[in-house]
C-alpha positions in Angstrom: 20.6 -32.1 -12.6 17.5 -30.0 -13.5 14.7 -30.0 -11.0 11.0 -30.1 -11.9 9.6 -26.7 -10.5 6.1 -26.8 -11.9 3.5 -29.1 -13.4 0.5 -27.3 -15.0 -2.6 -28.6 -16.8 -2.8 -27.1 -20.3 -5.7 -28.3 -22.6 -5.6 -31.9 -21.3 -1.8 -32.0 -21.2 0.8 -31.2 -18.6 3.2 -28.3 -19.0 6.5 -29.1 -17.3 8.9 -26.5 -16.0 12.5 -27.3 -15.2 14.5 -24.9 -12.9 11.7 -22.3 -13.4 11.7 -22.3 -17.2 9.2 -24.0 -19.5 10.5 -27.3 -20.8 7.9 -29.5 -22.5 4.2 -30.2 -22.6 3.5 -33.9 -22.1 0.6 -36.4 -22.0 -0.6 -36.9 -18.4 -0.1 -40.7 -18.7 3.6 -40.2 -19.4 4.0 -37.8 -16.5 2.4 -40.3 -14.2 4.4 -43.2 -15.5 7.7 -41.4 -15.2 6.6 -40.2 -11.7 7.4 -36.6 -12.5 6.7 -34.4 -9.5 7.5 -30.9 -8.3 10.9 -31.0 -6.6 12.0 -34.2 -8.3 15.3 -34.2 -10.1 15.2 -35.0 -13.8 18.1 -37.5 -13.5 19.1 -40.1 -16.0 16.7 -42.8 -14.6 13.8 -40.4 -14.6 14.6 -39.3 -18.2 14.7 -42.9 -19.3 11.4 -43.6 -17.7 9.9 -40.6 -19.3 11.3 -41.6 -22.8 9.8 -45.1 -22.3 6.5 -43.7 -21.3 6.4 -41.4 -24.3 7.3 -44.3 -26.7 4.5 -46.4 -25.1 2.1 -43.4 -25.3 2.9 -42.9 -29.0 2.5 -46.6 -29.8 -0.9 -46.7 -28.0 -2.0 -43.6 -29.8 -1.1 -45.2 -33.2 -3.0 -48.4 -32.2 -6.1 -46.5 -31.0 -6.3 -44.4 -34.1 -6.0 -47.5 -36.3 -8.7 -49.3 -34.3 -11.0 -46.3 -34.2 -11.6 -46.6 -38.0 -12.4 -50.4 -38.0 -11.7 -53.7 -36.3 -8.3 -55.2 -37.0 -6.6 -58.6 -36.5 -3.7 -58.7 -34.2 -1.3 -59.2 -37.2 -2.7 -56.3 -39.1 -2.4 -54.0 -36.1 1.1 -55.3 -35.5 2.0 -54.4 -39.1 0.4 -50.9 -38.7 2.5 -50.3 -35.6 5.7 -51.6 -37.3 5.0 -49.3 -40.2 4.8 -46.4 -37.8 8.2 -47.2 -36.5 7.2 -48.7 -33.2 9.9 -51.1 -31.8 9.1 -54.8 -31.4 9.0 -54.8 -27.6 6.6 -51.8 -27.5 4.4 -53.4 -30.2 4.1 -56.6 -28.1 3.2 -54.6 -25.0 0.6 -52.6 -26.9 -0.9 -55.7 -28.6 -1.1 -57.6 -25.4 -2.8 -54.7 -23.7 -5.2 -54.3 -26.6 -6.1 -58.0 -26.5 -6.6 -58.1 -22.7 -8.9 -55.1 -23.0 -10.9 -56.6 -25.8 -9.9 -54.0 -28.4 -8.3 -56.7 -30.5 -9.9 -60.2 -30.8 -9.0 -62.3 -33.9 -12.1 -64.5 -33.5 -14.4 -61.6 -33.4 -12.6 -59.9 -36.3 -12.7 -63.1 -38.4 -16.4 -63.7 -37.8 -17.3 -60.1 -38.6 -15.0 -59.9 -41.7 -16.3 -63.3 -43.0 -19.9 -62.2 -42.6 -19.2 -58.9 -44.4 -17.5 -60.6 -47.3 -20.2 -63.2 -47.6 -22.9 -60.5 -47.7 -21.0 -58.9 -50.6 -21.1 -62.1 -52.5 -17.8 -63.8 -51.6 -17.4 -67.6 -51.6 -15.6 -69.5 -48.9 -12.3 -69.6 -50.7 -12.2 -65.8 -51.1 -13.1 -65.3 -47.5 -10.4 -67.7 -46.3 -7.8 -66.0 -48.5 -8.8 -62.6 -47.2 -8.6 -63.7 -43.6 -5.2 -65.2 -44.3 -4.0 -61.9 -45.8 -5.2 -60.2 -42.6 -3.0 -62.5 -40.5 -5.8 -64.6 -38.9 -4.8 -68.1 -37.8 -6.1 -70.8 -40.2 -8.2 -72.6 -37.6 -9.8 -69.3 -36.5 -10.5 -68.4 -40.2 -12.0 -71.9 -40.9 -14.3 -71.6 -37.8 -15.5 -68.2 -39.1 -16.3 -69.7 -42.5 -18.2 -72.6 -41.0 -20.4 -70.2 -39.1 -21.6 -68.6 -42.4 -24.7 -69.6 -44.3 -23.8 -72.7 -46.5 -21.9 -71.7 -49.6 -24.4 -73.4 -51.9 -27.2 -71.3 -50.4 -25.3 -68.1 -51.0 -24.5 -69.2 -54.5 -28.2 -69.9 -55.1 -29.2 -66.4 -54.0 -26.7 -64.9 -56.4 -27.9 -67.1 -59.2 -31.5 -66.1 -58.5 -30.5 -62.4 -58.6 -28.1 -62.5 -61.7 -29.7 -65.3 -63.7 -28.7 -68.8 -64.4 -26.1 -68.2 -67.2 -22.5 -69.3 -67.9 -21.5 -65.7 -67.1 -22.9 -66.1 -63.6 -21.0 -69.4 -63.2 -17.8 -67.5 -64.1 -18.7 -64.7 -61.7 -19.2 -67.2 -58.9 -16.0 -69.0 -59.6 -14.1 -65.6 -59.6 -15.7 -64.8 -56.3 -14.2 -67.8 -54.6 -17.1 -70.3 -54.7 -16.0 -73.9 -54.7 -16.9 -76.7 -56.9 -19.3 -78.3 -54.4 -21.3 -75.1 -54.2 -21.6 -74.9 -58.0 -22.1 -78.6 -58.8 -25.9 -78.4 -59.5 -25.4 -75.2 -61.5 -22.7 -76.8 -63.6 -24.8 -79.8 -64.2 -27.6 -77.6 -65.5 -25.3 -75.8 -67.8 -23.8 -79.1 -69.2 -27.2 -80.6 -69.8 -28.2 -77.6 -71.8 -30.9 -76.6 -69.4 -29.6 -73.1 -69.3 -29.4 -70.6 -72.2 
């Protein structure tokens, strides 16, 4: 069995020598998790531990890169990890760790995403559909929508900005505004009060 003869720091990584010859450069976390040390044999159990540590390190790296760009739901991060070829057991480990550390929180994600969509002129139905596509639980999604300004108020702001026309009504309907939010507007159109 080869023996670890040196561990050297090289630009934030650890250069490992086996039997006096350079072998690999590894992330420090993987070296610690595998318990590599000078004088230790790189036997089968140590090699397995190192392989597990490298798989976990890679999965965590994929997750952190995905979360660095923007907040994600647990389901969307899971899909991202699966797309990167991370095994199910590793995905569950990484997702659990991300939730415990607060990096992934479906309630926070749903509230933020719902607010963003509402600010861009989305109605409740569109917000709910988007959160569902993101893998957010239905109850969590509904709670996020309830926390928004009332849909009728958001519709009224859009009507004030775009004008009270049949085209605006079609626009609001296409943006996921429900019948209740548009009732008064529809009544004005049917009565001929609008041009």
